[in-house]
C-alpha atoms as one frame of an Amber mdcrd trajectory, in Angstrom:
protein
  28.043  -4.171   4.860  27.096  -7.226   6.906  25.094  -9.934   5.152  21.440
 -10.338   6.044  20.275 -13.152   8.246  18.466 -15.613   5.941  16.112 -16.586
   8.776  14.885 -12.985   9.189  11.534 -12.758   7.363  11.398  -8.965   7.232
  14.268  -6.802   6.007  15.806  -3.706   7.498  13.671  -1.561   5.229  10.539
  -2.874   6.930  12.105  -2.262  10.332  12.815   1.316   9.353   9.245   1.836
   8.233   7.787   0.183  11.332   9.922   2.453  13.534   8.355   5.495  11.921
  11.157   6.484   9.566  10.289   8.153   6.287  10.961   6.665   2.882  13.331
   8.235   0.429  11.756   6.399  -2.483   8.148   5.807  -3.472   8.356   2.163
  -2.443  10.484  -0.142  -0.343  11.341  -3.704  -1.236  10.251  -5.971   1.584
  11.291  -9.582   1.629   8.886 -11.812   3.433   9.267 -15.361   4.597   7.739
 -16.288   1.262  11.064 -15.831  -0.417  10.021 -13.253  -2.978  10.123  -9.487
  -2.924   6.912  -7.613  -2.480   6.622  -3.862  -2.805   5.118  -2.147   0.172
   4.355   1.441  -0.641   5.001   4.316   1.685   5.327   7.268  -0.652   3.056
   9.503  -2.668   3.180   7.435  -5.882   1.196   4.492  -4.447  -1.363   6.769
  -2.836  -1.959   8.661  -6.076  -2.208   5.554  -8.263  -4.528   3.792  -5.821
  -6.742   6.866  -5.513  -6.799   7.235  -9.283  -7.890   3.606  -9.701 -10.728
   4.097  -7.208 -11.869   7.278  -8.948 -11.770   5.575 -12.343 -13.791   2.650
 -10.967 -16.438   4.980  -9.541 -16.496   6.892 -12.837 -16.972   3.605 -14.688
 -19.949   2.721 -12.485 -21.553   6.154 -12.985 -21.011   6.092 -16.752 -22.367
   2.548 -16.890 -25.547   3.600 -15.085 -25.995   6.612 -17.376 -25.383   4.486
 -20.471 -27.711   1.751 -19.251 -30.573   4.127 -18.469 -30.132   5.945 -21.783
 -30.282   2.766 -23.858 -32.993   1.133 -21.724 -35.563   3.751 -22.777 -35.298
   2.632 -26.423 -36.120  -1.045 -25.695 -32.769  -2.420 -26.980 -32.499  -5.654
 -28.940 -30.330  -8.579 -27.768 -27.688  -7.569 -30.341 -27.392  -4.081 -28.813
 -27.050  -5.555 -25.317 -24.341  -7.909 -26.603 -22.355  -4.991 -28.084 -22.703
  -2.947 -24.880 -21.385  -5.857 -22.802 -18.523  -6.719 -25.162 -15.777  -4.699
 -23.344 -16.921  -6.306 -20.098 -16.799  -9.714 -21.742 -13.158  -9.040 -22.631
 -12.442  -8.185 -18.984 -13.982 -11.456 -17.816 -12.049 -13.424 -20.430  -8.745
 -11.866 -19.363  -9.425 -12.650 -15.721 -10.477 -16.223 -16.517  -7.255 -16.573
 -18.512  -5.303 -16.137 -15.274  -7.415 -18.412 -13.071  -5.337 -21.574 -13.466
  -1.885 -19.878 -13.402  -2.801 -17.821 -10.338  -4.242 -20.708  -8.334  -1.267
 -22.952  -9.105   1.513 -20.465  -8.375  -0.156 -18.803  -5.381  -0.904 -21.979
  -3.450   2.398 -23.649  -4.339   4.477 -20.628  -3.302   2.393 -19.994  -0.190
   2.989 -23.521   1.119   6.460 -24.149  -0.323   7.901 -21.152   1.519   6.714
 -22.235   4.946   9.683 -22.795   7.221  10.022 -26.284   8.655  12.991 -25.676
  10.960  12.890 -23.803  14.262   9.690 -22.056  13.314   7.929 -25.290  12.397
   5.730 -25.446  15.500   5.024 -21.718  15.436   4.153 -21.921  11.742   1.951
 -24.955  12.361  -0.064 -23.102  14.985  -0.380 -20.085  12.687  -1.564 -22.124
   9.687  -4.057 -24.070  11.832  -5.472 -20.796  13.144  -5.710 -19.323   9.633
  -7.544 -22.334   8.224  -9.940 -22.485  11.188 -10.907 -18.795  11.121 -11.182
 -18.726   7.326 -13.502 -21.743   7.384 -15.640 -20.110  10.077 -15.825 -16.928
   7.989 -17.012 -18.854   4.921 -19.641 -20.753   6.922 -20.859 -17.491   8.456
 -21.119 -15.841   5.044 -22.979 -18.787   3.503 -25.413 -18.845   6.438 -26.200
 -15.133   6.140 -26.592 -15.152   2.348 -28.904 -18.172   2.570 -31.106 -16.311
   5.076 -31.102 -12.830   3.485 -31.061 -14.050  -0.162 -29.811 -10.825  -1.792
 -29.880 -12.308  -5.304 -33.548 -13.205  -5.467 -35.352 -11.498  -8.329 -32.256
 -11.294 -10.535 -32.209 -11.808 -14.288 -34.619 -13.350 -16.766 -33.571 -16.907
 -16.110 -36.103 -19.313 -17.571 -33.546 -21.110 -19.730 -31.013 -21.323 -16.922
 -33.562 -22.682 -14.478 -34.762 -25.304 -16.969 -31.220 -26.471 -17.583 -30.621
 -26.610 -13.856 -33.736 -28.684 -13.200 -32.988 -31.275 -15.876 -30.232 -32.829
 -13.797 -31.574 -34.212 -10.533 -29.322 -36.591  -8.625 -29.060 -37.651  -5.014
 -27.013 -35.933  -2.321 -24.828 -39.035  -2.073 -23.907 -38.827  -5.762 -23.075
 -35.135  -5.397 -20.874 -35.802  -2.374 -19.061 -38.675  -4.099 -18.459 -36.462
  -7.151 -16.918 -33.896  -4.828 -14.503 -36.471  -3.380 -13.650 -37.864  -6.837
 -12.740 -34.445  -8.160 -10.448 -33.769  -5.200  -8.316 -36.676  -6.471  -8.125
 -36.217 -10.268  -6.838 -39.130 -12.318  -5.152 -36.765 -14.785  -3.857 -33.399
 -13.562  -3.624 -32.015 -17.113  -7.228 -32.960 -17.875  -8.256 -31.371 -14.555
  -7.429 -27.976 -16.066 -10.419 -28.224 -18.385 -12.508 -31.256 -17.321 -14.198
 -32.587 -14.213 -16.102 -35.782 -13.433 -19.832 -35.782 -12.775 -22.357 -38.534
 -12.148 -24.952 -38.969 -14.862 -28.171 -40.894 -14.289 -29.336 -42.669 -17.439
 -32.886 -44.059 -17.200 -33.361 -47.768 -17.908 -36.532 -48.522 -19.880 -38.439
 -51.775 -20.137 -40.771 -52.487 -23.034 -44.259 -53.595 -22.034 -46.728 -54.909
 -24.598 -50.434 -54.902 -23.840 -53.693 -55.027 -25.696 -55.438 -51.716 -26.114
 -58.132 -50.161 -28.202 -56.702 -47.381 -30.335 -59.330 -46.802 -32.999 -58.687
 -50.459 -33.800 -57.903 -53.289 -31.459 -54.201 -54.123 -31.375 -50.997 -54.370
 -29.333 -49.440 -51.205 -27.842 -45.823 -51.059 -26.646 -44.858 -48.833 -23.701
 -41.321 -47.841 -22.610 -41.601 -47.796 -18.831 -38.627 -46.511 -16.750 -37.674
 -49.154 -14.199 -34.507 -47.605 -12.784 -31.407 -45.536 -13.419 -27.881 -46.431
 -14.433 -25.064 -44.397 -12.906 -22.302 -43.303 -15.252 -19.414 -40.866 -14.947
 -19.300 -38.178 -17.602 -16.631 -35.607 -18.400 -17.873 -32.026 -18.133 -16.064
 -29.204 -19.879 -15.163 -27.149 -16.805 -12.053 -26.612 -14.698 -11.667 -29.124
 -11.872 -10.776 -26.483  -9.302 -10.769 -28.823  -6.300  -8.442 -31.255  -8.069
  -5.991 -28.489  -8.954  -6.066 -27.156  -5.395  -5.411 -30.577  -3.843  -2.509
 -31.225  -6.219  -0.992 -27.778  -5.559  -1.318 -28.204  -1.792   0.511 -31.541
  -1.899   3.115 -30.167  -4.318   3.812 -27.117  -2.144   4.045 -29.102   1.089
   6.512 -31.572  -0.454   8.684 -28.706  -1.741   8.766 -27.250   1.774   9.688
 -30.632   3.279  12.490 -31.283   0.804  14.054 -27.917   1.547  17.292 -26.866
  -0.114  17.204 -29.553  -2.807  13.964 -28.070  -4.182  15.137 -24.444  -3.997
  15.307 -24.122  -7.797  11.689 -25.244  -8.165  10.583 -22.935  -5.351  12.359
 -19.938  -6.885  10.804 -20.766 -10.255   7.266 -20.689  -8.836   8.031 -17.545
  -6.831   9.075 -15.802 -10.040   5.985 -17.050 -11.884   3.754 -15.845  -9.068
   5.360 -12.408  -9.218   4.791 -12.255 -12.979   1.130 -13.260 -12.756   0.469
 -10.729  -9.994   1.915  -8.012 -12.204  -0.302  -9.196 -15.079  -3.325  -8.961
 -12.801  -2.474  -5.347 -12.025  -2.374  -4.560 -15.754  -5.847  -6.064 -16.136
  -7.163  -4.211 -13.080  -6.211  -0.919 -14.747  -8.477  -1.923 -17.650 -11.267
  -2.857 -15.233 -13.000   0.595 -15.120 -13.861   0.196 -18.821 -15.083  -3.348
 -18.282 -17.062  -2.335 -15.194 -18.761   0.448 -17.168 -19.718  -2.069 -19.853
 -20.928  -4.765 -17.451 -22.887  -2.290 -15.321 -24.717  -0.954 -18.381 -25.300
  -4.424 -19.845 -26.572  -5.965 -16.614 -28.860  -2.969 -16.105 -30.346  -3.655
 -19.546 -30.843  -7.345 -18.693 -32.450  -6.649 -15.315 -36.225  -6.718 -15.047
 -36.204  -3.321 -13.341 -33.763  -0.841 -11.835 -35.450  -1.312  -8.477 -34.412
  -4.973  -8.484 -30.807  -3.967  -9.270 -30.675  -1.489  -6.368 -32.346  -3.981
  -4.040 -29.946  -6.768  -5.042 -26.793  -4.687  -4.572 -28.134  -3.137  -1.368
 -28.938  -6.494   0.209 -25.588  -7.845  -1.000 -23.720  -4.992   0.731 -25.784
  -5.468   3.904 -25.061  -9.218   3.888 -21.310  -8.785   3.426 -20.944  -6.010
   6.012 -23.099  -7.924   8.520 -20.898 -10.976   8.128 -17.683  -8.967   8.448
 -18.939  -7.158  11.566 -20.058 -10.401  13.239 -16.743 -12.068  12.400 -14.745
  -9.081  13.655 -16.757  -8.246  16.781 -17.931 -11.699  17.898 -16.049 -14.620
  16.304 -12.422 -13.431  16.439 -12.618 -11.896  19.959 -14.338 -15.048  21.242
 -11.581 -17.243  19.797  -8.922 -14.983  21.362 -10.607 -15.104  24.773 -11.070
 -18.878  24.674  -7.411 -19.456  23.761  -5.739 -16.863  26.017  -8.341 -15.863
  28.674  -7.409 -12.221  28.038  -9.574  -9.206  27.207  -9.892  -9.088  23.381
 -11.202  -5.508  23.298  -8.167  -4.215  25.164  -6.132  -6.081  22.554  -8.080
  -4.307  19.803  -7.287  -0.881  21.274  -3.604  -1.709  20.900  -3.906  -2.316
  17.146  -6.490   0.384  16.389  -3.987   2.338  14.291  -3.291  -0.686  12.071
  -7.034  -1.329  11.730  -7.687   2.242  10.573  -4.691   2.110   8.221  -6.114
  -1.030   6.604  -9.444   0.758   6.130  -7.633   3.535   4.303  -5.221   1.539
   2.136  -7.245  -1.578   1.322  -4.026  -3.641   1.385  -2.866  -6.114   4.038
   0.714  -5.885   2.817   0.656  -2.093   2.773  -0.501  -2.064   6.401   2.140
  -4.562   7.536   4.723  -2.058   8.899   2.093  -0.326  11.043   0.728  -3.683
  12.219   4.174  -4.839  13.340   4.808  -1.591  15.216   1.435  -1.732  17.012
   1.874  -5.326  18.162   5.470  -4.927  19.306   5.172  -1.521  20.996   1.606
  -1.489  22.300   0.994  -5.170  23.084   4.547  -6.462  23.695   4.270  -9.262
  21.157   7.657 -10.899  20.623   9.324  -9.784  17.398  10.028 -13.418  16.498
   6.260 -13.894  16.322   5.394 -10.681  14.503   8.190 -10.981  11.932   7.077
 -14.519  11.023   3.321 -14.704  11.636   2.270 -11.325  10.198   3.955 -11.664
   6.768   2.541 -15.191   6.613  -0.901 -13.849   7.482  -0.701 -11.080   4.879
  -0.379 -13.856   2.291  -2.557 -16.657   3.676  -5.061 -15.274   6.197  -7.937
 -13.726   4.248 -11.010 -14.175   6.457 -12.829 -11.177   5.001 -12.015 -12.205
   1.440 -13.218 -15.771   2.013 -16.472 -14.541   3.575 -17.115 -12.190   0.666
 -16.398 -14.910  -1.907 -18.892 -17.251  -0.274 -21.566 -14.538  -0.148 -20.851
 -13.342  -3.697 -20.899 -16.845  -5.219 -24.294 -17.718  -3.754 -25.652 -14.243
  -4.580 -24.730 -14.714  -8.251 -26.283 -18.195  -8.216 -29.487 -16.724  -6.767
 -29.520 -13.985  -9.430 -29.476 -16.640 -12.153 -32.069 -18.783 -10.397 -29.759
 -21.679  -9.545 -30.836 -24.007  -6.768 -27.567 -25.088  -5.176 -27.223 -28.603
  -3.839 -25.462 -29.569  -0.623 -22.455 -30.684  -2.640 -22.234 -27.323  -4.422
 -22.424 -25.414  -1.136 -19.694 -27.667   0.262 -17.655 -26.982  -2.878 -18.088
 -23.240  -2.319 -16.872 -23.630   1.274 -13.744 -25.557   0.328 -12.938 -23.513
  -2.763 -13.496 -20.142  -1.071 -11.283 -21.183   1.848  -8.415 -22.350  -0.356
  -8.843 -19.638  -2.986  -8.570 -16.934  -0.328  -5.108 -18.299   0.481  -4.214
 -17.763  -3.155  -5.589 -14.215  -3.138  -2.728 -11.749  -3.357  -2.497  -9.122
  -0.628  -3.311  -6.325  -3.092  -6.559  -4.405  -3.522  -9.470  -6.224  -5.229
  -7.410  -9.340  -6.020 -10.088 -11.449  -4.320 -12.427 -10.870  -7.262 -10.070
 -12.881  -9.458 -10.416 -15.855  -7.123 -14.198 -15.273  -7.003 -14.255 -16.312
 -10.653 -12.546 -19.504  -9.506 -15.322 -20.240  -7.000 -18.045 -19.589  -9.593
 -16.259 -21.833 -12.081 -16.131 -24.618  -9.492 -19.940 -24.701  -9.169 -20.681
 -23.997 -12.842 -22.416 -20.626 -12.405 -22.178 -17.875 -15.082 -19.668 -15.149
 -14.231 -21.106 -12.142 -16.095 -22.821 -10.747 -12.977 -19.439 -10.377 -11.258
 -19.170  -6.997 -12.978 -22.110  -5.723 -10.920 -20.475  -6.845  -7.686 -17.162
  -5.384  -8.793 -18.787  -1.969  -9.185 -19.069  -1.671  -5.391 -16.027  -3.718
  -4.426 -13.871  -0.598  -3.966 -15.982   0.116  -0.876 -16.201  -3.414   0.542
 -12.499  -4.019  -0.128 -11.488  -1.617   2.651 -13.740  -3.238   5.236 -12.724
  -6.805   4.478  -9.028  -5.808   4.466  -9.426  -4.337   7.958 -10.984  -7.633
   9.076  -8.076  -9.526   7.490  -5.544  -7.398   9.403  -7.438  -7.784  12.682
  -7.450 -11.544  12.154  -3.677 -11.486  11.587  -3.176  -9.597  14.853  -5.425
 -11.955  16.826  -3.456 -14.854  15.354  -0.150 -13.331  16.468  -1.460 -12.945
  20.019  -2.726 -16.538  20.136   0.457 -17.981  18.617   2.606 -16.147  21.189
   0.427 -17.465  24.019   0.727 -21.051  22.739   4.497 -20.876  22.200   5.745
 -19.124  25.338   7.967 -22.077  26.285   9.575 -22.173  22.835  10.212 -18.425
  22.949  11.862 -18.776  26.370  14.102 -21.553  25.021  15.058 -19.446  22.005
  15.875 -16.478  24.251  17.977 -18.688  26.545  19.887 -20.122  23.570  20.503
 -16.657  22.176  21.730 -15.469  25.586  24.150 -18.402  25.840  25.414 -17.746
  22.325  25.877 -14.076  23.164  27.835 -14.875  26.319  29.946 -17.427  24.449
  30.816 -14.966  21.690  31.565 -12.262  24.272  33.907 -14.548  26.210  35.717
 -15.543  23.010  36.172 -11.857  22.140  37.556 -11.126  25.613  40.000 -14.034
  25.404  41.210 -12.743  22.049  42.505  -9.562  23.675  44.760 -11.565  26.066
  47.260 -12.732  23.488  50.881 -13.812  24.278  53.520 -11.172  23.344  55.088
 -11.895  19.999  58.834 -12.566  19.811  60.869 -10.036  17.914  61.969 -11.196
  14.457  65.579 -12.392  14.041  68.162 -10.520  12.020  70.720 -12.042   9.668
  73.154 -12.416  12.553  70.749 -14.640  14.401  70.004 -12.048  17.061  66.693
 -10.482  17.538  66.099  -6.857  16.665  65.681  -6.041  20.360  69.084  -7.615
  21.128  70.705  -5.530  18.381  69.090  -2.393  19.840  70.433  -3.236  23.286
  73.934  -3.904  21.856  73.920  -0.614  20.012  72.868   1.219  23.169  75.671
  -0.467  25.128
């Protein structure tokens, strides 16, 4: 069996699937450009397990509503609410446990496995496109959620609001804190601490005569200014970790073969953490049941809960539709001057498959087939850009994380500053790159975004209860964005593709000519016998 080409990002198994062949096993191992194996399902086992998880999630939501309504009629005490929410608290704690490992390994592996050789320019165009569209998606989501405000009404939040109002600093201080935290002075401390500006009032004592029952001197402490100090806050410095991981991953990619051991180590860690996430996701129906019931008990009224979730769904779907129907086609038309809707008709099958599976990676074989057969996209583009996009390009996920983070903040009555909104934009963009291409993995990175702005994460359970529905839509948007990116990258790199084809043709002709010359070999001389005559001479002598 011939060895595989190390430059080929997709294995023969993926080619077989994309050509419409059936699978003999429940899954195929597909090796992407990322350097680690990822299972892409094509058999009945994945379909059954995924369907079972969806059914269990829906059952958890229904049971949570029934439990919440049943207990709500008896006017439960805070202790009862705490017990009801305890399984959900365990779910949140397990997910938070994986925040730092997931963000480190995902970003490092995603950037470390970028090719810097022949595909360097193609990869550069792809990454630039991914970052641009993801940023636009986040900005669109933040704009819509700020206008619609799905989280208004929320919980009883007097204590939270008071705590939030105590700390009032200028926009400049907030922005400078943001920049400081991007460059942490201690990467270990960044895992559990971040820097924040603290304004300490400066008082001046003023003595004056006053009549207070008796005439005498009265001393006043009058604030005359504020002193700026940096304080350590007990929270993960998400931006600092992201910046360090980005630099670390890029340097690994630049070093190349010398850093292969480190790259393989992080690839293995990333695989392990993704498997751990799947274990936790199978526990999630129990946690969702608990959080749904507990949040229903904490809500002022059920009407507010329905209104909040309804407006949240409307906000997310509106953003996804605008991004899919307006933003991405407009970018494609501006870059290529071609009809984007005709392009969409060519990948309609992949779009519908993404709606059904909820997985970018699971849709990858169909996506490759649609682009290559229907739209004539070069296989060098599809086999590099699409696997890269299935890992890095998560427009729908980034949009949802931005909407969800601000919705949760609104539910708790937080007034977000400009710096916090900017933090959401940056964190949601980078965290979506770290989101694995598996169903509902974006909710893990949503906890990361909430941690970055210091907002409580308990309400995530409510959003998770309907994520099984939104997950399909945002995955379809992710896949459509990958396809648009492949079309744009091919348009921008036509000259490079022509050069590669010409080089391959020359190499093919050279190898063919060497094979032809090998057939024209000089006749070999017959071996000599002990008498010094050749065997042919002996034969002739014997005949004579």
